[in-house]
C-alpha positions as CSV (number, residue, x, y, z in Angstrom):
1,M,0.0,0.0,0.0
2,S,2.9,2.4,0.8
3,I,4.2,1.8,-2.7
4,V,0.9,2.9,-4.2
5,F,0.9,6.1,-2.1
6,C,4.4,6.8,-3.2
7,I,3.5,6.4,-6.8
8,V,0.4,8.6,-6.4
9,N,2.4,11.3,-4.6
10,Y,5.1,11.2,-7.2
11,I,2.7,11.6,-10.1
12,F,0.8,14.5,-8.5
13,Y,4.0,16.2,-7.5
14,Q,5.1,16.2,-11.1
15,V,1.6,17.4,-12.2
16,D,1.6,20.2,-9.7
17,N,5.1,21.3,-10.8
18,L,4.0,21.6,-14.4
19,L,0.6,23.2,-13.5
20,I,-1.0,20.9,-16.1
21,F,-3.4,18.7,-14.3
22,R,-5.7,21.4,-13.0
23,Y,-5.7,23.3,-16.2
24,T,-6.4,20.3,-18.4
25,A,-9.1,19.0,-16.1
26,Y,-10.7,22.4,-16.1
27,R,-10.7,22.8,-19.8
28,I,-12.0,19.3,-20.6
29,I,-14.5,18.9,-17.8
30,Y,-16.0,22.4,-17.6
31,E,-16.0,23.2,-21.3
32,E,-17.8,19.9,-22.0
33,A,-20.2,20.8,-19.2
34,A,-20.8,24.2,-20.7
35,M,-21.6,22.7,-24.1
36,N,-24.2,20.5,-22.3
37,E,-25.5,23.6,-20.5
38,R,-24.8,22.2,-17.1
39,K,-22.0,22.0,-14.7
40,L,-20.6,18.7,-13.4
41,S,-20.8,18.1,-9.7
42,I,-17.8,18.1,-7.4
43,Q,-18.4,14.3,-7.1
44,D,-18.1,13.9,-10.9
45,I,-14.9,15.9,-11.0
46,C,-13.5,13.8,-8.2
47,T,-14.5,10.5,-9.8
48,I,-13.1,11.5,-13.2
49,S,-9.8,12.7,-11.5
50,L,-9.6,9.5,-9.5
51,C,-10.0,7.3,-12.6
52,T,-7.3,9.3,-14.4
53,A,-5.0,8.7,-11.4
54,V,-5.9,5.0,-11.3
55,T,-5.0,4.7,-15.1
56,A,-1.6,6.4,-14.4
57,I,-0.9,3.9,-11.6
58,M,-2.0,0.9,-13.5
59,A,0.2,1.9,-16.5
60,Q,3.2,1.3,-14.3
61,I,2.4,-2.5,-14.4
62,S,4.3,-3.1,-17.6
63,I,5.7,-6.4,-18.9
64,P,8.1,-6.3,-21.9
65,M,7.2,-8.6,-24.8
66,P,9.5,-10.0,-27.5
67,M,7.8,-8.1,-30.3
68,G,8.4,-4.7,-28.7
69,V,4.9,-3.9,-27.6
70,P,4.6,-4.2,-23.8
71,M,1.7,-5.6,-21.9
72,T,0.3,-3.1,-19.5
73,M,-2.8,-2.7,-17.3
74,Q,-3.8,0.6,-19.0
75,T,-6.6,-1.1,-20.9
76,F,-7.9,-2.6,-17.6
77,A,-8.0,0.9,-16.1
78,V,-9.7,2.5,-19.1
79,T,-12.3,-0.2,-19.2
80,L,-12.9,0.1,-15.5
81,A,-13.3,3.8,-15.7
82,A,-15.7,3.5,-18.6
83,V,-17.9,1.0,-16.8
84,I,-18.0,3.0,-13.6
85,L,-18.4,6.5,-15.1
86,G,-20.2,5.9,-18.4
87,A,-19.5,7.1,-21.9
88,K,-18.7,10.8,-21.6
89,K,-17.1,10.9,-18.2
90,G,-15.1,7.7,-18.9
91,A,-13.9,9.1,-22.1
92,A,-13.0,12.4,-20.3
93,A,-10.9,10.5,-17.8
94,S,-9.0,8.7,-20.6
95,L,-8.6,11.9,-22.6
96,I,-7.1,13.8,-19.6
97,Y,-4.7,10.9,-19.0
98,V,-3.6,10.9,-22.7
99,L,-3.2,14.7,-22.7
100,L,-1.2,14.6,-19.4
101,G,1.1,12.0,-21.0
102,A,1.5,14.1,-24.2
103,A,2.3,17.2,-22.1
104,G,5.3,15.4,-20.5
105,V,3.8,14.3,-17.2
106,P,5.3,10.9,-16.3
107,V,2.0,9.0,-16.3
108,L,2.6,6.7,-19.2
109,A,4.2,3.2,-18.8
110,N,7.5,3.1,-16.8
111,F,6.9,6.7,-15.6
112,T,7.4,8.2,-19.0
113,G,5.7,11.1,-20.7
114,G,6.0,13.2,-23.9
115,Y,4.2,13.6,-27.2
116,Q,6.7,11.4,-28.9
117,Y,5.0,8.4,-27.3
118,L,1.7,9.2,-29.0
119,I,3.4,9.2,-32.4
120,G,5.6,6.2,-31.7
121,P,4.9,2.5,-32.6
122,T,2.5,2.1,-29.7
123,G,0.9,5.5,-29.9
124,G,-2.2,4.2,-31.5
125,F,-3.2,2.4,-28.4
126,L,-3.0,5.6,-26.3
127,L,-4.7,7.8,-28.9
128,T,-7.8,5.4,-29.1
129,F,-8.2,5.1,-25.3
130,P,-10.9,7.9,-25.2
131,V,-12.8,6.2,-28.1
132,M,-12.5,2.8,-26.4
133,A,-13.8,4.3,-23.2
134,Y,-16.7,6.0,-24.9
135,I,-17.9,2.8,-26.6
136,I,-17.6,0.6,-23.5
137,G,-19.1,3.3,-21.4
138,L,-22.1,3.6,-23.8
139,G,-22.7,-0.1,-23.5
140,A,-22.5,0.1,-19.7
141,E,-25.0,3.0,-19.6
142,K,-27.5,1.2,-21.7
143,F,-27.3,-2.2,-20.2
144,R,-25.6,-2.0,-16.7
145,R,-25.2,-5.8,-16.6
146,A,-23.2,-8.4,-18.3
147,N,-25.6,-9.2,-21.1
148,S,-25.0,-9.7,-24.8
149,G,-25.4,-5.9,-25.6
150,F,-22.8,-4.9,-23.0
151,I,-20.4,-7.7,-24.1
152,I,-20.7,-6.5,-27.8
153,C,-19.7,-2.9,-26.7
154,L,-16.9,-4.3,-24.7
155,I,-15.6,-6.2,-27.7
156,L,-16.1,-3.2,-30.1
157,G,-14.2,-0.9,-27.7
158,T,-11.3,-3.3,-27.4
159,A,-11.3,-3.8,-31.2
160,V,-11.0,-0.1,-31.8
161,N,-8.1,0.1,-29.5
162,Y,-6.3,-2.8,-31.2
163,I,-7.1,-1.4,-34.7
164,G,-5.6,1.9,-33.7
165,G,-2.6,0.2,-32.2
166,I,-2.0,-1.9,-35.4
167,A,-2.4,1.1,-37.7
168,M,0.1,3.3,-35.8
169,F,2.6,0.4,-35.5
170,C,2.5,-0.3,-39.2
171,L,2.7,3.4,-40.1
172,V,5.7,4.0,-37.9
173,T,7.6,0.8,-38.5
174,G,6.6,0.2,-42.1
175,S,5.5,-3.3,-41.2
176,S,2.7,-5.3,-42.9
177,V,-0.7,-5.6,-41.3
178,W,-0.1,-9.2,-40.5
179,A,3.2,-8.2,-38.7
180,G,1.3,-5.6,-36.8
181,F,-1.4,-8.1,-35.9
182,T,1.2,-10.6,-34.6
183,A,3.0,-7.9,-32.6
184,C,0.1,-5.9,-31.3
185,V,-2.8,-8.3,-30.9
186,L,-2.0,-12.0,-31.1
187,P,0.1,-12.2,-27.9
188,F,-2.4,-10.2,-25.9
189,I,-5.7,-11.9,-26.7
190,P,-5.8,-14.2,-23.6
191,T,-4.8,-11.4,-21.2
192,A,-7.2,-9.0,-22.9
193,V,-10.1,-11.3,-22.3
194,I,-9.2,-11.7,-18.6
195,K,-8.6,-7.9,-18.1
196,A,-11.8,-7.0,-19.9
197,G,-13.8,-9.5,-17.9
198,L,-12.3,-8.4,-14.5
199,A,-12.7,-4.7,-15.3
200,A,-16.3,-5.2,-16.3
201,A,-17.2,-7.3,-13.3
202,I,-15.5,-5.0,-10.8
203,G,-16.7,-1.8,-12.6
204,L,-20.4,-2.9,-12.5
205,K,-20.2,-3.7,-8.8
206,I,-18.5,-0.4,-8.0
207,H,-21.0,1.5,-10.1
208,R,-23.9,0.0,-8.2
209,R,-22.3,0.9,-4.9
210,L,-21.7,4.5,-6.1
211,V,-25.3,4.8,-7.3
212,S,-26.6,3.6,-3.9
213,A,-24.4,6.2,-2.2
214,A,-25.5,8.9,-4.7
215,C,-21.9,9.4,-5.9
216,V,-22.6,9.1,-9.6
C-alpha cells in the first residue's frame, strides 16, 4: 500500500510542478459541461480525476514482450473507468490521461511522458483510449449488466483500441498488417479477455455501490 501512495504522490507532485493537471481537467470537464448547458458536480470531478490517477498507476504495471509492444494494465483501467463513469465521463478521464502524458507528465508506462510516445509505434493504443472508453461506457450505460449488448460494446471498444494500435505500429515501423497483428494483438488476446472481464465485473459492482451512495 505504501508503494501505491508513493506512486500517487510522485505523479501528482510532477503534475503540480507543471501546472497541467488542474488546467487540463478544467478545460475538458468544464467546457464539456458548458456545451451540455450544465456543470458537473464536485463528485463527478473527483471520480473523473480518481479514474485518471488509477490509469496512471496501472500503467506502471508493464511487462516487456518479445515483439516490442509491452503488456500493461492501462486497458484494464480504461475499461474500469468507462464501466463506472459511463461514456462521456469515462472518455474524459481517458482523454485527460492521454493529454497529461502528451504534455510530458510521467503518467505513461514506466513513468514516461511526452508527445513522442503518442506518435511512436505504440501511440495508436494511447490515442484510441478515449474512443474505447466511450464505446464501452455507452454499453455500460445502456445495459448495466453483463448481457450480450454490453459484451458486444466491450468487444467493439477493445477492437477499436487494437485497430488503432496496429495502424500506428504499421505506419511508424513500415510493417505489414499481419506483422502488426502478430506484434500488437495476437500475444495479448488471452490477457485482454481476462482484463476486460475483470474490469467489467469490478466496474459494474463499483457503479452499483456508487449509485446507492448517490456518488454518480
